[in-house]
C-alpha positions, -999 to 999 in steps of 0.1 A, spaced: -586 -154 -244 -607 -178 -261 -638 -175 -282 -667 -171 -280 -665 -140 -259 -695 -129 -240 -705 -96 -225 -732 -89 -198 -735 -58 -175 -758 -43 -146 -771 -75 -132 -772 -59 -99 -773 -89 -77 -793 -77 -45 -783 -80 -10 -820 -84 0 -844 -115 -8 -874 -109 -31 -895 -131 -56 -882 -106 -83 -845 -113 -72 -850 -151 -71 -864 -148 -107 -834 -128 -121 -809 -152 -104 -824 -182 -119 -824 -164 -153 -788 -156 -148 -777 -191 -137 -796 -204 -167 -773 -182 -190 -742 -192 -170 -752 -228 -175 -755 -219 -212 -718 -205 -213 -704 -234 -196 -714 -255 -223 -697 -232 -249 -668 -224 -227 -648 -194 -243 -649 -160 -222 -674 -139 -202 -671 -103 -194 -690 -90 -164 -691 -54 -176 -698 -37 -143 -723 -36 -117 -726 -74 -114 -735 -68 -78 -759 -41 -63 -734 -33 -37 -700 -54 -30 -674 -43 -5 -648 -69 5 -631 -71 36 -597 -90 40 -615 -118 60 -651 -114 49 -674 -116 19 -711 -109 17 -728 -141 21 -760 -129 1 -741 -138 -31 -731 -174 -21 -752 -191 -49 -734 -169 -74 -699 -176 -61 -706 -213 -64 -719 -209 -100 -687 -189 -108 -664 -214 -95 -682 -241 -115 -676 -221 -147 -640 -215 -136 -635 -253 -133 -650 -259 -165 -625 -237 -181 -646 -204 -186 -624 -173 -187 -642 -150 -161 -633 -113 -164 -648 -87 -141 -646 -49 -148 -655 -30 -116 -686 -8 -118 -700 21 -97 -716 -4 -74 -690 -31 -71 -656 -14 -73 -643 -22 -40 -628 -58 -42 -600 -77 -29 -581 -110 -31 -614 -131 -32 -628 -115 -63 -593 -110 -79 -577 -143 -70 -603 -169 -65 -635 -158 -84 -625 -142 -117 -596 -151 -140 -590 -110 -145 -604 -79 -127 -602 -45 -142 -606 -12 -122 -609 9 -152 -616 5 -190 -597 -21 -209 -590 -31 -244 -580 -63 -263 -576 -74 -298 -587 -109 -313 -592 -122 -347 -583 -88 -364 -609 -69 -341 -601 -43 -316 -623 -38 -287 -627 -12 -260 -648 -22 -230 -659 1 -203 -685 1 -176 -696 34 -189 -701 55 -156 -691 92 -159 -687 91 -194 -715 119 -202 -701 152 -208 -727 165 -182 -718 140 -153 -694 167 -136 -708 158 -104 -705 124 -107 -670 121 -118 -660 142 -86 -679 117 -66 -662 87 -84 -628 99 -75 -638 105 -38 -655 70 -32 -626 53 -49 -599 70 -32 -575 52 -7 -588 74 22 -625 69 15 -619 30 12 -597 30 43 -626 50 62 -653 25 52 -635 -6 57 -627 5 94 -665 1 99 -676 -30 113 -689 -52 83 -725 -55 99 -725 -19 101 -713 -12 65 -738 -36 51 -767 -21 70 -757 14 53 -757 -5 20 -789 -20 21 -807 14 31 -787 33 3 -794 7 -26 -822 18 -47 -815 -3 -79 -843 -27 -73 -869 1 -84 -845 14 -112 -868 38 -133 -873 37 -171 -854 68 -188 -876 88 -207 -873 88 -243 -859 123 -245 -831 115 -221 -823 79 -237 -820 99 -270 -796 121 -256 -775 96 -239 -773 76 -271 -764 105 -289 -736 113 -264 -722 76 -263 -721 75 -302 -700 106 -299 -678 89 -275 -676 56 -293 -667 75 -326 -636 89 -310 -624 55 -299 -633 41 -336 -611 69 -351 -583 56 -332 -585 21 -347 -610 4 -324 -640 -16 -341 -663 -22 -312 -670 -4 -280 -690 -24 -255 -705 -7 -222 -729 -9 -196 -745 15 -169 -770 31 -191 -794 0 -195 -803 6 -232 -798 -29 -247 -789 -15 -281 -763 -23 -309 -755 10 -324 -736 18 -358 -715 47 -350 -694 56 -380 -664 31 -384 -675 9 -357 -704 -5 -337 -716 5 -301 -731 -23 -278 -748 -5 -251 -759 -35 -227 -792 -40 -210 -799 -46 -173 -808 -81 -161 -836 -67 -140 -861 -61 -170 -845 -69 -201 -820 -98 -199 -793 -96 -226 -759 -104 -237 -736 -96 -265 -713 -122 -281 -683 -120 -305 -680 -153 -324 -648 -147 -342 -665 -127 -370 -689 -101 -357 -703 -88 -324 -741 -94 -320 -767 -85 -291 -791 -110 -279 -822 -112 -256 -814 -140 -232 -852 -151 -224 -855 -158 -263 -826 -180 -262 -838 -198 -231 
């Protein structure tokens, strides 16, 4: 793994075209061009796509421009690492072998320059997420995946377009944000007690770098309203607004 190490999450590339989607993609591609100039490593910490379900001989064409950008980064020597989120867990060989350098279906850890990292998309972490944790087991089960993959791709993606609601993702009330923040700090502290220095997660769209006892917690923002990224330069982890750097 090469430095610098970048982290972004919850880009939610959409299946449907819109002016908002085009603006988001252009912002993302400017960021990817920036990463290409520095090389290093880029983690997509879940929900890169608003919906992604790969078939053995079919990939969604709506993301063709992203595939092209990713291939350019790989060719330039950037190490691309993909953590499956709750919107894009169902990947096969194209994502794992052609597009990304490494793909993770669960949380992952690594150590570099004496610092220990714990990386997770973050879905299902909250203590009150009982129902979601059950749903997560179901939709990631081999039987569910077999059933969905038995659908014709056109039918499957028609369903996906109707179900997807991320484009109008509501802002969480302050009270809920505070509750989520407190819970995530508790989760992070348990990892820091085990020797981790940093925890990086997405899913909650908070866009905050939080001191949590013995370490720091980076809760990445989404790319619809607040494009941001975290970066580790070998010394410390920092969080940045992308448009301010553009």
